[in-house]
C-alpha positions, -999 to 999 in steps of 0.1 A, spaced: -382 525 -354 -393 520 -318 -428 527 -305 -434 535 -268 -467 533 -250 -474 543 -214 -503 533 -192 -514 534 -156 -520 570 -149 -550 584 -131 -563 602 -100 -548 591 -67 -550 605 -32 -521 620 -14 -500 594 4 -511 566 -19 -492 547 -46 -495 542 -83 -477 521 -108 -470 532 -144 -462 508 -172 -443 514 -205 -440 490 -234 -415 494 -262 -419 476 -295 -403 476 -329 -366 477 -333 -360 472 -295 -325 457 -299 -313 493 -306 -325 505 -271 -297 515 -248 -319 523 -218 -355 531 -209 -363 562 -189 -392 580 -172 -397 618 -172 -426 640 -162 -438 675 -170 -458 693 -144 -480 723 -153 -459 753 -160 -426 735 -155 -399 721 -175 -397 684 -183 -380 665 -154 -359 634 -156 -370 608 -130 -353 574 -135 -338 551 -161 -329 514 -164 -306 496 -188 -312 462 -204 -287 448 -179 -307 462 -150 -286 491 -140 -308 519 -126 -304 556 -119 -328 580 -101 -331 617 -99 -325 629 -63 -361 643 -61 -376 608 -64 -349 584 -51 -364 563 -23 -400 569 -33 -400 558 -70 -387 525 -83 -381 516 -119 -380 480 -130 -383 457 -160 -412 433 -156 -421 403 -177 -415 407 -214 -384 425 -224 -387 463 -226 -418 464 -204 -408 489 -178 -427 500 -147 -424 530 -124 -437 523 -89 -445 556 -72 -451 556 -35 -462 583 -10 -474 606 -37 -481 642 -31 -496 671 -51 -461 680 -65 -462 647 -83 -491 658 -104 -478 658 -140 -479 641 -173 -455 612 -171 -435 601 -202 -416 570 -210 -386 572 -234 -366 546 -252 -331 559 -255 -315 551 -289 -283 558 -307 -303 583 -327 -333 604 -316 -351 589 -286 -386 575 -290 -412 590 -267 -447 578 -257 -477 600 -257 -477 604 -219 -500 594 -191 -516 619 -167 -511 614 -130 -532 637 -107 -526 636 -69 -555 651 -51 -579 644 -23 
């Protein structure tokens, strides 16, 4: 089993930046990639970005150039750097460990962009 825990959410003003973190633990050798998603109020879950253990990254067009996913420090500690935030970025952000079987998800961290 793989456990995933996100952190770093909070209230941020428009135009500012925020960095989310995600740590995976347990049977991490089974992880094929780590990904970030978000769910805004009243909307479907949205894919944002992913990174493989070898460092290959992929981004949704909606966040490419503003968000950066990276692996920092201990293996399977993944960050999402979010710049120039606006109200449309208000959502619960989720980290996912992609596995050969069902993916493991964190509990989510709330990001609110408001002045």
